[in-house]
N, C-alpha and C positions, 0 to 999 in steps of 0.2 A: 464277714464284712467288718471293716474298721469301725469301732465304736467311739473313738476319741475325737478330740477337737483339732488336732494338729493337721497341717496340710501334708499329705503323703505324696512324694514326688513320683515314684514308680508304683502306682496303685496295684497293678496286676501282680508284680513281683511280691509286694507286701502281702497281698491276699493269699498268694500261694504259700508263703512262709508262715503266715498266720494260721492257715488251715493245718499245716503240719504241727505247729505248736499246740493248738487247742485240741488235738486228737487224743491227748492224755489229760487226765484230771489235773495233774500237777502243772502242766503247761497252760491249761485253761485258767487255772487260778492265777498263775503268774501274769498271764496276758490280761485278765480282768483288772488286776490292780495296776498294771502298766497303762492300760487304756483309760482307766478312771482318773489317772493323773492326779493323785492325792486328793480326790474328792471325798474319799472315805477315810475317816480318822481311824487308823489301825489300832491305836490304843483303846479307844472307846469300843470299837467292834470286838476286840479281843476280850475286854473286860465284860461287856454287856452280854455277849452271846456265848462266850466260852469260859468266862471266869478266869481268864489267863492274862498274861502280860503281853505288851506289844512285841517284846523280843521273842516270846514264844511263837506268836503269829508270824513274824517276819522270818524266823528260822525255818518255818514250814513252807512259807511262800517261796523262799529262795533255795530250799533244799540244803541248808547249811549242815556242816558236819560238826557235831558237838560231842566231845569225849569219844572220838572215833566212831560215832554213829550218825548216819545221815538222817536228818530230821524230815519227816513227811507227815502229812495228814493221814489219819486212819479213815477207813470208808465212812464211818458214822460222822466224822468231823467234816468230810467233804459235803455230806448231806446237810449238816448244820450250817456250814458256810453258805451253801446255796439257799437254804431257807432264810438265813439272816439277810442275804441280798434281797430276797423276795419281800421280807418284812419291811426292810428299809424302803423298797420301791413302793409298797402299799402305803406306808406312812407319808412318803413324799407326795404321792398322788392325792392322798386325802388333804394334805396341806395346800396343794395346788388348787384343788377343787374349792376349798374354803376361800382362798384368795380370789378366785374367779367369781364366787357367789357373793362376796362382800361388796358393800356399796362403796362408791368413790368418795364418800363423805360429803 
């Protein structure tokens, strides 16, 4: 199911194509960043969770070829990326809870 905020014209067709895309880890990663629509700062994510540059992360998201080699995440990097998304989600949830609990002044 589409996780973004855009209005999708042919929802059924989009969902079928999306199902195909997310059937592979590379496709699921690409789709996540596409549907998050720049809500995640790739530079900060790459640096904080991987100790790498934004270009390193983008090359893997998009499967770029660098020096005749296709860039892709290693299995442990896929796990780290999924864990980083979970960590960000936990942090956002904690901040949302603090906002809800705070007084209106």
